[in-house]
C-alpha angles and dihedrals in degrees: 000000000000130000094247095063131101091231093058095040099045104025117021101034100046092045092046094047093049092052091041094055098043095046116094113260094250091060101047096091089056090049092046090049093050095040091052092051088053090049092050092045089064091067106026113010091159093061097046089103088065094062093044091048090049092052093048098045094045092042092060095039089055093050089045090055090055092048091053092050109161094016102105098183096054092044091048091050092051091049091051091047090050095048092047093048095048100041091037092066091045091051093047098051099033105035111022095093090044092056091042094052091046091050090050090049091052091050089053093053091056092042099244109152093211116112135182119222118238117237123247095233132135129214111256111236113258098005094129092056105040090045089058091046096052093041089057090050093054094043092050090050091050091049092047094243092126138012120252110259112251094201119078088198093053092051091045090051090051096050098038098039100145098217090066104017102097102036113001151207086220103239118201112221094234090059095061100023091108093044092055090056097040131003139161124241113200142166088240092053092049093047095046092044091050091054094048089048089052092050090053093045088053090051092049101041107027099038111017098041094046097043088048088068089064092055087047091054092052087051092049093052089054128243095255090054100051125094123237094255089051092049091057089046092053091049089052091049094051090045091054093041089053093048100045093040096052097033090048091050091048092050088051089052093048090048093049091049091052090051086054094049098256125123101220119194120256111254099195136035106183096288095181087068091062118118096207140030087244090057093041090061091052088058104037121075089347095183093054092050090048090051093053092044093050100040105028116016098044097043087052088057104268113217093327100096104058135279098291093052091045090055090048092049092051090049090055092047095050093043090053092044091053094046092046088060094059150336097255138097094242090065089055090049090048091052092049091047089057092044094052092049091048093051091049089047096049095047102033125001109031096087091051093045092052096043113129101240134100094246091055091046092054092043094047093048093047090049089050092050089059093042095051095047095044095043095050090046088057089045093049102048116062098177106085092208093053088044092055090050091053095047087050086056093049093047105027093179086073089068107100096178110063093195088069093051092085112165100344091139098040103116094188093096092042093048092049097049095037090057093045092053101031097116093048092046091054090047090054093052092049098044094047088067122074096243099091092048091049089052092049092049089058094051103029094100092045131082093259090052089055091050092050090050090048093052093045090052101050092039087057092046091051093055090047090050094055089053099251112181106277113183127154111219099201092060083084092060 
């Protein structure tokens, strides 16, 4: 079940909220835990036991760490066992077939006829997100940053909380520990959360789903048959689909959390307005970046051990970030691409990109347009041969064989699709800035704000009711 579905909007959410508000405060965590399991079971009932096992194992490990207070060997052993358990399942389900396929490829290269069979397994929904969450809990207990939760129900409510179970934001336990014990439910919180949810729903359904059809059309035409202008338009469409898809879903999660009395962290801060790659990754998927900074980059030494070690630490972070997103080499390449640009920025170009003059602003935003479109192209296309074709379309001067150039300068396909999607393309540019949300924040508590929210909601419902394509891209990751 996804937030942008009629089943969730008109059945699950109303029933859950009614029960949640009429239940006594001491029982709400139990209801949240059970309700979240029901929510998850609509998508992956066969993998429900994985979450329950994760809660059980890490609950007792956390309690065990406190029992062995002052005994470093036992505590460290429990931490290692927890990390092996948590990341072991993530590695098995997400990366087993990737490793098998690459081993088989290596065997073919050396002409060894032996082959390993890939496994018939599917990736459990949300495993990348809830693994990171429960790992942060155990690490924080080990480091003494938080106390182990003495309630199995509370820990279960934290890990399974349906607003962020499937696709984040990645919520660190210490950030909502107090809210799990006591939180305030108010009319204002419900109203504000509902409007945030509707805003996210509009981003997801009205913009992301519709601009995604442009990217689908480009893919249907075939990368070898598109012109260079259409290749750039397709990259733009995918970049906007990915942003409004994930940002919209995150806003819906934040809004749902507020309706339930939780203050969930923002996951996006208008990243397409960034003037550098470094700034972009302070604005995009903020909770993932914070997790890697807190639990990988800083423990490795951060920037405290000299330039060479800082470069190495950043390399590790971006390789892991790329690999976290998917079991394919294009994600590794994507992570390396970001790493290289960040190293160049930190050592050479960042001061020029951030300069406070009109020339620097134009230059930095132009640079970011190229970065955004090229990086998301690498991210989107997992087949290296197909990726090479698409990059050749983006940069036709890379094509050495003119016979393969085809119709790269034929504008007919670009003109047709650009005209068909012109209003939506303009809307993407406008809503990728912070100006619409600034305006909405000023009117959201007034009558006109209610009218805007009402229109957005029923407009979204209309598109869902007519069966408009409604994928969620981050389910893949």
